[in-house]
N, C-alpha and C positions, 0 to 999 in steps of 0.2 A: 789534705785531711785523710786521716786513717779510716778506712772502711772495714768494719768488722763483718763477720759472716752474717750476723743478725741484721746489720744495716743493709747489706747486699740483698738479702732475701726480702726485706721490707720494700726496697726500691723495685725489685723484680715483680713483686705482687702488685705494687701500685701501677707499674707500667702495664701489667696484664689486665688490671681492672680498667684502665683507660682504653686499652685496645678493645676490650669486651664491650665497653660502653659505646665506643664509636661504631662497632659492628652492629650492636643492637639498634643504635639510632638509625643506621643505614637501613637495616631491615624494617624498622618501623615506618620510615618515611618512604620506602620503596613501594610504589603502588602495586596492588595485586588485582588481577582480573578474575572476578568470581562469575563463572558461567552458570547461568540458570537456563536449563533446557526448556522449562515450562514458560518462563517469561519471554525468551527469544522466540519460542514457537508461537506464543500468542501474538507478539508484535508482527511476525512474518505472516501469520494467518490473517491478522487485521489488514495488512497491506494487500494480500491476495483477495480477500472478501470485498474490500472497498474498490479495488480496481475492477473486479468482476461486476459489482453493483453499478458502478459508473458506466461501464460498457453497456449495460442494459439500458440505463437512462439514455445514453447517446443513441443507441439503435432504436429505442422507442421513438425518439424525436425524428431520427433519420427516416424511418419507415412511415411515421405518421404525418410529418410535415413536408419533408423533402421528397417523399414518394420513391425512395430507393428500395431495392430488394423486394419489389412487389412480386417477382417471379417465384421467389423462394424465401418465405419469411423466416426470420430468426425466432419468432414466437409461434407456438402452436395453438390448437383450439382451446386449451385450458386458460389462455390469456384473453381477458376482455379489455379491448383498447377503445377508449372513448375520446374522440377528438371534437373539440368545440371551438371553431374559428370565430373571431369577432371582428374581422375586417382589418385590424392593425396588429393582429397576433392571435392568441388563443390559448387553450389549455389542452393537455393530453393527460389522460389517466390510464395507467397500466394496472390492472387488477388481476392478481394471480390467485385469488381465492385462498383456500386453506392449504393448497399445495399444487405446484405445477412444475413439470419438467420441461425446461427449454430445449430447443433442438440441438444445443451443444452439450446436453447432459446435466447442466446445472439445475439444482432443485431450489425453487424459490416459492415464497408465499407472501401475502400482504399486498400493499399498494404503493405505487410510486406516482406522485403528483408533479406535473410540470406546467409552468405558465411561461409565455414568451411574448415579446413585443414585436414591433414591426422591424423589417430588415432595413438597415441604414448603411449605405456604403458597403454592401456585401457582408455585413455582420449583424448579429442580433444577440440579445441577452435572454438567457433561459434560467428561470428559477426552478429548483427541484427540491423535493422533500420526500423522505421515506416515512411510510405510515405502517406500523406493525409489520415491517418487511423482514424477511429471513432469506439468507443466501447460504446454501449448503450447510444448514444447521447453525449458522451464526446470525444473531439478530443485528439489524442495521437501522440506526435512527439518526436523525439530523438531516443535513442537506447543505445547500449552498447555491452558488451562481455560476453559470457557464457563459463565457464569452465565445460565441460560435462564429467562426470564419468559414464562409462558403469555399474560399480558396486562399491558402496562405501564400507565402513567397515561393513555395515549391509547387504551387498549383493544387495542393491537396486540402481537403476539408480538415479543420483543426478546431479542437475545443480546449480552451483554457479554463480550468475549473478551480474555483475557490471552494474549499471544503471545511466543514466542521462536523465530523461523523463519529458516532459512538458504535463500537462493535461489542456485542455480548457473545460469550463463548459457552458451549454446552458444558453442563456439569460443574459450573463454578459461578460464583457471584462476581468475579473479577471482570471488569470491562476495560476496553481500550478506547481512548479518545484520540483521533488523528485530526490535526489542523494543518493546513498548508496549501500548496499550489501544485496542481497536476496538469500537465500539458499533453494532450493526446493527438497525435497527427495520424490521420488515416492514410496509410502508405500503399496498401494493396487492396484490390477488390472494388475500388471506387467505380460505380457505374456498371458493374458486371451483372447486376440483377439478382444476385444471391449473396447471402451472408457467409457462406462456407469458405470463401477465399479472402475474407476481410482480415487485414493485419494492421495493428496500431503500434506506433512507437511512442513510448511514454517517457517524459522527462519531468523534472520538478524537484521540490523539496518539501518535507513535512516533518512535524514532530508527533511522536506517539507517546502517550502517557497512560500507564495502567493504574487502576485504583489501588493497587498494593504498593505504590511508590516507585515502581520501575518506570524509567522514561529513557527515550533515545531520540536523537535527531537523525534524519535520513536525507541524503542528497544523491540523486541519480548521477552517476559518473559515466555510465555506459548505458545507452537507452534500454529501457525495459520493453520487451516485445510481448504483446498480447495478440495471440491468434484467436479470433472469435470462436473458432471451432473447438477450443480447449478451455477448460474451467480454470486453468492456472497460467500464470506468467511462464513463458518458455525460455527466456534468456534475459541477460542484462545484469548490471552491477549497481548496487546501492551502497554507498558509503554511509556507515552509521557511527554515531558517537554516543557512547553510553558509559557511565561510571568512569569518566575521564579517560576512556580508551576509545580508539578509533579502529573500526574493523570494516569488512566488506562482505555483504551478502551477495552471493552468486546464484542467479536463478537458473543457470544451466546454459546449454549450447543450442537449444532449439527444440528439444524433445518435449512432448506433452506429458509431463509427469508431475507428481506432487512433492518433488525433492528440491532442496536448496541447501547451500552451505554458508556458514559464517566463519570467516577467517580473522583471527585476532592474534597479533604477535607471532605469526607463523603457525599457530595452532588452528586446525580446521575442525569445526563442529558441524555435524549433520543436522539438518532441520527437515522433518517430515511434516508436510502441511496437512 
């Protein structure tokens, strides 16, 4: 067949059009990660606030029922602790009033209610509920159940916590709901008589959903470390899945600070809590 100059140009344009379409299609189907510093900050802040609040729950129970840390309490005089045993269990109420600074520097207010049954086989179940509670300017509502082991397989006290907790943030109507499972093993400071050397290793998995539509799933891949003397998690890795992407939140290497990072596709984003 004889190919004229016009025919050749037509074929060339058609081929270019196909190539352009293929390229556009590839670009359109290739997923893009849209980083929102506000949403990731809120989700990380929710993690930190919930972990801090649950440590307060655990230490309220430990000091009130197990009688630990009596030489040097985690709670100061602005905390009213009411313990009501009933023979097979009892209740503990932690009342922080309109504002109370704990001995580790955390600022809290409101009430935490706990009720617990009898010890069976070295374990007991504790129900907890937050009432008008605030942790470092974040509102905390909801609650859950704690399966408390006096000694786990390592010989350490351990709390396995089911949670459904809502965090409210300052200066916004957006809230975060976290549901999941948190396991806290008390690994240092057991029986020392003071809270200042208490260290907990935290594992588990949970889903966090913001009311603006942002959501992510988290799985602890390297234990999160909480020193009770610090208001923040100090180390550990949390693998997160959001917007069809998987990333890792790194809480640091042990220093007590308000910094964390999120790494996605080799890009590192700073998170200031």
